[in-house]
C-alpha positions as CSV (number, residue, x, y, z in Angstrom):
1,M,99.0,106.5,92.0
2,D,96.5,103.7,91.2
3,F,95.5,101.7,94.3
4,T,93.0,99.7,92.3
5,F,93.6,96.0,92.6
6,S,93.8,93.9,89.5
7,K,91.1,91.4,88.6
8,D,93.5,88.5,89.4
9,E,94.3,90.0,92.8
10,L,90.6,90.3,93.7
11,L,89.9,86.8,92.5
12,F,92.7,85.6,94.7
13,R,91.2,87.3,97.7
14,D,87.8,85.9,97.0
15,A,89.2,82.4,96.6
16,V,91.0,82.6,99.9
17,S,87.9,83.9,101.6
18,R,85.7,81.1,100.3
19,F,88.3,78.5,101.4
20,L,88.7,79.9,104.9
21,M,84.9,80.3,105.3
22,T,84.6,76.5,105.1
23,E,87.8,75.5,107.0
24,A,87.9,78.1,109.8
25,A,84.3,78.4,111.1
26,P,84.2,79.7,114.7
27,E,83.2,76.4,116.2
28,M,86.2,74.7,114.5
29,L,88.5,77.4,115.9
30,R,87.3,76.7,119.4
31,E,88.1,73.0,119.0
32,I,91.6,73.8,117.8
33,W,92.2,76.3,120.7
34,E,91.5,73.6,123.2
35,T,94.2,71.2,121.9
36,D,97.6,71.0,123.6
37,S,99.4,72.6,120.7
38,G,96.7,75.0,119.7
39,R,97.3,74.2,116.1
40,S,95.7,71.9,113.5
41,P,98.1,69.9,111.2
42,E,95.0,69.1,109.1
43,M,94.2,72.8,108.6
44,R,97.9,73.6,107.8
45,S,98.0,70.8,105.2
46,K,94.8,72.2,103.6
47,I,96.3,75.7,103.5
48,A,99.4,74.3,101.9
49,A,97.4,72.4,99.4
50,Q,95.8,75.6,98.3
51,G,99.2,77.1,97.7
52,L,98.9,79.7,100.4
53,T,102.3,78.8,102.0
54,A,104.0,79.4,98.6
55,L,102.8,82.9,97.9
56,S,106.1,84.7,98.7
57,V,108.5,82.0,97.6
58,P,110.1,82.7,94.2
59,E,109.0,80.5,91.3
60,A,112.5,79.1,91.0
61,D,112.1,77.6,94.5
62,G,108.6,76.1,93.9
63,G,106.6,79.2,94.9
64,M,104.3,81.7,93.2
65,G,106.6,84.8,93.6
66,M,103.8,87.2,94.8
67,G,104.7,90.4,96.4
68,D,103.7,92.4,99.5
69,V,100.6,94.0,97.8
70,A,99.0,90.5,97.4
71,W,99.8,89.8,101.1
72,A,97.9,93.0,102.0
73,L,94.8,91.2,100.9
74,M,95.8,87.8,102.3
75,T,96.5,89.2,105.8
76,Q,93.1,90.8,105.9
77,E,91.5,87.4,105.3
78,L,93.7,85.8,108.0
79,G,92.5,88.4,110.4
80,Y,88.8,88.2,109.3
81,F,88.8,84.4,110.0
82,A,91.1,84.6,113.1
83,I,93.2,81.8,111.8
84,P,94.8,80.0,114.8
85,D,98.2,79.6,113.1
86,S,101.3,81.7,112.7
87,L,101.1,81.0,108.9
88,A,102.2,84.6,108.0
89,D,105.3,84.3,110.1
90,T,106.5,81.4,108.0
91,A,105.0,82.0,104.6
92,Y,105.4,85.8,104.5
93,L,107.9,87.1,107.1
94,A,110.4,84.3,107.1
95,A,110.1,83.8,103.4
96,G,110.7,87.5,102.8
97,L,113.8,87.4,105.0
98,L,115.2,84.3,103.3
99,C,114.5,85.7,99.8
100,A,116.8,88.7,100.7
101,L,119.7,86.3,101.2
102,P,122.1,85.9,98.2
103,Q,121.2,83.3,95.6
104,G,122.8,80.0,96.5
105,H,122.9,80.6,100.2
106,A,122.4,77.3,102.0
107,L,119.8,78.6,104.4
108,R,117.8,80.0,101.5
109,D,118.1,76.9,99.4
110,N,117.2,74.6,102.2
111,W,114.1,76.3,103.6
112,L,112.4,78.2,100.8
113,P,111.2,74.9,99.1
114,R,109.9,73.6,102.4
115,I,108.0,76.8,103.0
116,A,106.5,76.5,99.6
117,D,105.2,73.0,100.2
118,G,104.1,73.7,103.7
119,T,106.3,71.1,105.5
120,C,108.0,73.5,107.9
121,R,107.3,76.1,110.5
122,I,109.8,79.0,111.0
123,A,109.6,81.3,114.0
124,L,111.0,84.9,114.1
125,G,112.5,86.5,117.2
126,H,112.9,90.2,116.7
127,P,113.8,92.4,119.8
128,I,110.6,94.5,119.1
129,N,108.6,91.5,120.2
130,P,109.5,90.2,123.7
131,L,107.9,86.8,123.0
132,V,108.2,84.6,119.9
133,A,105.0,83.1,118.3
134,D,105.0,79.3,117.8
135,A,108.6,78.9,119.0
136,H,107.8,75.6,120.6
137,L,106.6,74.2,117.2
138,A,109.2,75.7,114.9
139,D,111.6,73.6,112.9
140,V,114.1,76.5,112.9
141,L,114.1,79.9,114.6
142,L,115.5,83.0,112.9
143,L,116.7,85.1,115.9
144,A,118.2,88.5,116.2
145,H,121.3,89.1,118.4
146,P,122.2,92.7,119.2
147,T,125.8,93.8,118.7
148,P,127.5,97.3,118.6
149,Q,127.4,97.0,114.8
150,G,123.7,96.1,114.6
151,L,121.4,93.1,114.8
152,D,123.0,89.9,113.7
153,L,120.8,87.2,112.1
154,H,121.1,83.7,113.4
155,A,119.3,80.5,112.4
156,V,118.9,78.2,115.4
157,A,117.4,74.7,115.4
158,R,114.5,74.0,117.8
159,D,116.5,71.6,120.0
160,A,119.2,74.3,120.6
161,V,116.8,76.7,122.4
162,T,114.8,76.7,125.6
163,V,111.2,77.9,125.3
164,T,109.2,79.1,128.3
165,Q,105.5,79.3,127.4
166,H,103.5,82.4,128.2
167,R,99.7,82.7,128.1
168,S,98.0,85.3,126.0
169,I,94.6,86.9,126.3
170,D,94.0,85.5,122.8
171,A,93.7,81.7,123.3
172,S,94.8,81.1,119.7
173,R,98.3,82.6,120.2
174,R,101.1,80.4,121.4
175,L,103.9,82.6,122.7
176,G,107.2,81.7,124.3
177,A,110.3,83.4,125.8
178,V,113.3,81.9,124.0
179,Q,116.7,81.4,125.6
180,W,119.6,80.5,123.3
181,T,123.3,81.1,122.9
182,P,124.6,82.7,119.7
183,G,127.7,81.3,118.0
184,P,129.6,81.2,114.7
185,A,127.7,78.1,113.7
186,T,124.3,79.8,113.8
187,L,125.4,83.2,112.4
188,I,123.9,84.0,109.0
189,A,124.4,87.8,108.6
190,A,126.3,90.2,110.8
191,G,126.6,93.9,111.3
192,A,125.1,96.2,108.7
193,S,123.8,93.4,106.5
194,G,122.1,91.7,109.4
195,Q,120.6,95.0,110.5
196,A,119.2,95.7,107.0
197,L,117.5,92.2,106.9
198,W,115.9,92.8,110.3
199,D,114.8,96.3,109.5
200,A,113.0,95.0,106.4
201,S,111.4,92.2,108.5
202,Q,110.2,94.7,111.1
203,E,108.4,96.8,108.5
204,R,106.9,93.7,106.9
205,G,105.8,92.4,110.3
206,A,104.1,95.6,111.2
207,L,102.2,95.7,107.9
208,C,101.3,92.0,108.3
209,V,99.7,92.8,111.7
210,A,98.0,95.9,110.3
211,G,96.3,93.9,107.6
212,Q,95.1,91.4,110.1
213,L,93.7,94.2,112.3
214,I,91.7,95.5,109.4
215,G,90.3,92.0,108.8
216,L,89.4,91.7,112.4
217,A,87.7,95.1,112.4
218,Q,85.6,94.1,109.5
219,R,84.7,90.8,111.1
220,M,83.7,92.4,114.4
221,L,81.6,95.0,112.4
222,N,79.8,92.2,110.5
223,V,79.2,90.2,113.7
224,S,77.8,93.3,115.4
225,V,75.5,94.2,112.4
226,D,74.1,90.6,112.4
227,Y,73.5,90.8,116.1
228,A,71.8,94.2,115.8
229,A,69.5,92.8,113.2
230,Q,68.4,89.8,115.3
231,R,68.3,91.3,118.8
232,T,65.0,93.0,119.6
233,Q,64.0,95.5,122.2
234,F,60.7,97.3,122.6
235,G,59.5,95.1,119.8
236,K,62.1,96.3,117.3
237,P,65.5,95.1,116.2
238,I,68.1,97.2,118.0
239,G,69.7,97.9,114.7
240,S,66.8,100.2,113.9
241,F,67.8,102.6,116.7
242,Q,69.7,105.6,115.6
243,A,72.3,105.3,118.4
244,V,73.3,101.8,117.3
245,K,73.4,102.9,113.7
246,H,75.8,105.7,114.6
247,H,78.1,103.3,116.5
248,L,78.4,101.0,113.6
249,A,78.8,103.8,111.1
250,D,81.8,105.1,113.1
251,V,83.5,101.7,112.6
252,V,82.8,101.7,108.8
253,T,84.4,105.1,108.5
254,K,87.5,104.0,110.4
255,I,87.9,100.9,108.3
256,E,87.5,102.7,105.0
257,F,89.9,105.4,105.9
258,A,92.5,102.9,107.2
259,K,92.6,100.7,104.1
260,P,94.3,103.2,101.7
261,V,96.9,104.0,104.4
262,L,97.7,100.3,104.6
263,Y,97.8,99.9,100.8
264,R,100.1,103.0,100.4
265,A,102.6,101.6,103.0
266,V,102.5,98.1,101.4
267,Y,103.2,99.7,97.9
268,A,106.1,101.6,99.3
269,L,107.5,98.4,100.9
270,E,107.2,96.4,97.7
271,H,108.9,99.2,95.6
272,G,111.5,100.2,98.1
273,E,110.4,103.8,98.4
274,P,112.0,106.3,100.8
275,G,110.1,107.3,103.9
276,L,108.9,103.8,104.5
277,A,109.1,103.9,108.3
278,A,106.6,106.7,108.6
279,L,104.2,105.1,106.2
280,V,104.4,101.8,108.0
281,S,103.8,103.4,111.4
282,H,100.9,105.4,110.1
283,A,99.3,102.2,108.7
284,K,99.9,100.3,111.9
285,L,98.3,103.1,114.0
286,V,95.2,103.6,111.9
287,C,94.5,99.9,111.4
288,G,94.9,99.4,115.1
289,E,92.5,102.2,115.8
290,A,89.9,100.7,113.5
291,A,90.2,97.3,115.2
292,L,90.0,98.7,118.7
293,L,87.0,100.9,117.8
294,A,85.3,97.9,116.2
295,A,85.8,95.9,119.4
296,R,84.5,98.7,121.7
297,K,81.5,99.4,119.6
298,G,80.8,95.7,119.2
299,I,80.7,95.4,123.0
300,Q,78.3,98.3,123.2
301,V,76.0,96.7,120.7
302,H,76.2,93.2,122.3
303,G,76.2,94.4,125.9
304,A,78.2,92.5,128.5
305,M,77.5,89.2,126.9
306,G,79.9,90.2,124.2
307,Y,82.7,89.2,126.5
308,T,81.4,85.7,127.1
309,W,82.9,82.6,125.5
310,E,79.7,81.6,123.7
311,V,79.6,84.8,121.7
312,D,81.9,84.9,118.6
313,L,82.7,88.6,119.1
314,Q,85.2,87.9,122.0
315,M,87.3,85.7,119.7
316,F,88.1,88.6,117.3
317,M,88.2,91.2,120.0
318,K,90.9,89.4,122.0
319,R,92.9,88.8,118.9
320,A,92.8,92.6,118.1
321,W,93.9,93.5,121.6
322,A,96.8,91.1,121.4
323,L,97.9,92.1,117.9
324,D,97.7,95.8,118.6
325,S,101.0,95.6,120.4
326,A,102.8,93.1,118.1
327,W,105.7,94.4,116.0
328,G,105.7,97.7,117.9
329,D,103.0,99.0,120.2
330,R,101.1,102.3,119.8
331,A,103.7,104.4,121.7
332,Y,106.5,103.1,119.5
333,H,104.8,103.8,116.2
334,Q,103.5,107.2,117.4
335,A,107.1,108.2,118.4
336,R,108.5,107.0,115.1
337,L,105.8,108.7,113.0
338,C,106.3,112.0,115.0
339,S,110.0,111.8,114.6
340,A,109.7,111.3,110.8
341,L,107.3,114.2,110.5
342,L,109.4,116.6,112.6
343,E,112.6,115.7,110.7
344,S,111.0,115.9,107.2
345,P,112.6,118.6,105.0
346,A,109.2,119.2,103.4
347,R,107.9,120.9,106.5
348,P,106.6,124.5,106.1
349,A,109.2,127.1,107.2
350,A,107.0,128.4,110.0
351,F,106.5,124.9,111.3
352,A,110.2,124.2,111.2
353,Q,110.9,127.3,113.2
354,A,108.3,126.4,115.8
355,A,109.8,123.0,116.2
């Protein structure tokens, strides 16, 4: 299997990186955090003008028709620059869910073009996430309602729900508990069809977060390397000390070993391969480990000042802490991966007997 990205995919990643480098500098992010909404309409408009909201929308609906593999690069950039916006929830997760609806479905036809041109926000409420990101700003919410037959899919207007805001350790996240009443008027897909849609969204959501965690890990590593090159002790940069080098080398190793796991899972998602759940959980776990290690080693390199508001490290560290439990915490994905491994028919006979 060839995990090499095409020239066009790498050019796409580099273009996104150059754009966000200008539009999402840390000092600009701090200003956005301190607004009431925590969001910047100007930034969202610029993102839409770059076509980034249209990536997953089919060409027939005004989009670019790109798949999950391209988003594996995009989500890393969103994490690296800690974008204070639930862009991926609308442009990737909601778009993917709507694309799975039949051609000609009213919800699909109404919202996909608006996702493509960046004129709407869509929030997703899956039971695996107790709180819904950006629910207070959404034009429509796609919500799951559990039934004996599975999770039903409902599309609910913002004025039909009550949102109670909850603070996050990450100042850029805007989370809310959503209260609503399901009914025939909001029902989009019921029973097995609704469950299938939500199952796919859950896997896509976990990989979306995994990509962001890798981006965050890389950013925290870069911030720590820069600090180690500038901070001096005993007349030398602390980066020249072997202990510091080892800390940072551990992070590099974790990141490089996590990336192919992420890409393998994303490839399986895009091509509908069997065994997807185990691959996704593996990716979520190793990407989370890389981000948490980068945060811990970054604090060790910076010292206690790494926690302070003035230092950029805390921005990416807090985002990593928050995202590590999104779309399934570590215990959930460990249990799911363990279950998949123990039930696999490919296990050696001796292992099967021991189990």
